[in-house]
C-alpha positions as a printed Julia matrix, in Angstrom:
123×3 Matrix{Float64}:
 12.85  -22.96    8.29
 14.48  -19.63    9.02
 11.89  -16.91    9.62
 12.21  -13.14    9.44
 12.41  -11.17   12.66
 11.92   -7.8    10.94
 10.8    -6.69    7.46
 11.46   -3.16    6.19
  9.99   -2.33    2.78
 10.97    0.86    0.97
  8.47    0.79   -1.9
 10.75    2.59   -4.34
 13.98    0.78   -3.35
 13.64   -2.68   -1.87
 13.05   -5.05    1.01
 15.38   -5.49    3.99
 14.94   -8.64    6.03
 16.45   -9.32    9.42
 16.34  -13.09    9.97
 15.92  -14.78   13.34
 19.54  -15.99   13.22
 20.7   -12.34   13.15
 21.67  -12.29    9.47
 20.22   -9.7     7.08
 19.21   -9.75    3.43
 18.41   -6.96    0.99
 16.39   -7.35   -2.21
 15.98   -4.49   -4.68
 12.53   -3.99   -6.2
 13.78   -4.94   -9.71
 15.35   -8.13   -8.33
 12.14   -9.14   -6.57
 10.14   -8.52   -9.74
 12.62  -10.31  -12.0
 12.77  -13.37   -9.74
  9.06  -13.59   -9.02
  8.09  -17.18   -8.26
  4.89  -16.81  -10.31
  4.55  -19.28  -13.17
  4.36  -16.6   -15.89
  7.52  -14.87  -14.66
  9.36  -18.18  -14.39
  8.35  -19.06  -17.95
  9.55  -15.66  -19.23
 12.93  -16.1   -17.46
 13.35  -19.55  -19.01
 12.49  -18.2   -22.46
 14.9   -15.27  -22.11
 17.7   -17.64  -21.03
 17.18  -19.96  -23.98
 16.47  -17.21  -26.53
 18.09  -13.82  -25.88
 16.06  -12.38  -28.76
 12.74  -13.22  -27.11
 10.25  -10.36  -27.15
  9.02   -9.05  -23.8
  5.25   -9.09  -23.31
  3.57   -5.72  -23.89
  2.81   -5.12  -20.19
  6.46   -5.66  -19.2
  7.84   -3.68  -22.14
  5.5    -0.71  -21.54
  6.54   -0.45  -17.89
 10.25   -0.23  -18.72
 10.11    3.56  -19.09
  8.76    4.08  -15.56
 10.56    3.33  -12.31
  9.41    0.02  -10.87
  7.87    0.22   -7.39
  6.14   -2.01   -4.92
  2.63   -0.62   -4.59
  1.73   -2.85   -1.64
  2.73   -6.0     0.19
  0.91   -8.48    2.39
  1.93  -11.39    4.55
  0.67  -14.77    3.42
  0.1   -16.83    6.54
  3.31  -17.08    8.53
  5.41  -18.45    5.68
  5.51  -15.87    2.85
  4.93  -12.38    1.47
  3.18  -11.2    -1.69
  3.96   -7.95   -3.52
  1.91   -5.85   -5.92
  4.29   -4.14   -8.35
  3.68   -0.91  -10.24
  3.63   -2.87  -13.52
  0.55   -4.73  -12.25
  2.28   -8.01  -11.41
  0.88   -9.51   -8.21
  0.91  -13.27   -8.69
  4.08  -14.37   -6.92
  4.14  -15.62   -3.35
  7.65  -15.34   -1.93
  8.16  -17.94    0.8
 10.83  -17.24    3.38
 12.85  -20.19    2.03
 12.6   -18.79   -1.5
 13.73  -15.33   -0.37
 16.76  -16.93    1.3
 17.52  -18.86   -1.89
 17.56  -15.68   -4.04
 19.52  -13.53   -1.57
 22.34  -12.12   -3.71
 24.72  -11.9    -0.74
 24.15  -15.38    0.68
 26.27  -18.28   -0.49
 24.14  -21.23   -1.53
 24.87  -24.9    -1.11
 25.25  -26.35   -4.61
 22.99  -29.24   -3.64
 20.11  -26.88   -2.8
 17.43  -26.08   -5.35
 17.32  -22.33   -5.94
 14.75  -22.21   -8.71
 11.47  -20.37   -8.26
  9.81  -23.79   -8.12
 11.13  -24.11   -4.58
  9.35  -20.9    -3.6
  6.05  -22.5    -2.79
  3.08  -21.12   -4.7
  3.75  -20.35   -8.34
  0.44  -18.9    -9.36
């Protein structure tokens, strides 16, 4: 498992990760929130993909008028990070492997699983 060497969180912009192999990744706050590995977020993504007319839950819809921020973040053991977003979402645990799998600049092997299920904890 590739581990981060350095994490740099700008609460209003995103997370920069320098990995131990020297590569870097950048995740915007909206991307992190959208791709949360939490079960409720995964279910909402699946519903939106299958039904583009699906209605957003009230808590998500009401936060759309305000800029999304990370209010806080904490390391989970030595394998993951958890964020608390300004919309109140705090359930996702982002494993290092999961962060690598959602890196928008990294090419993924088509045989690898890149779903939030592979992110470890989903609750």
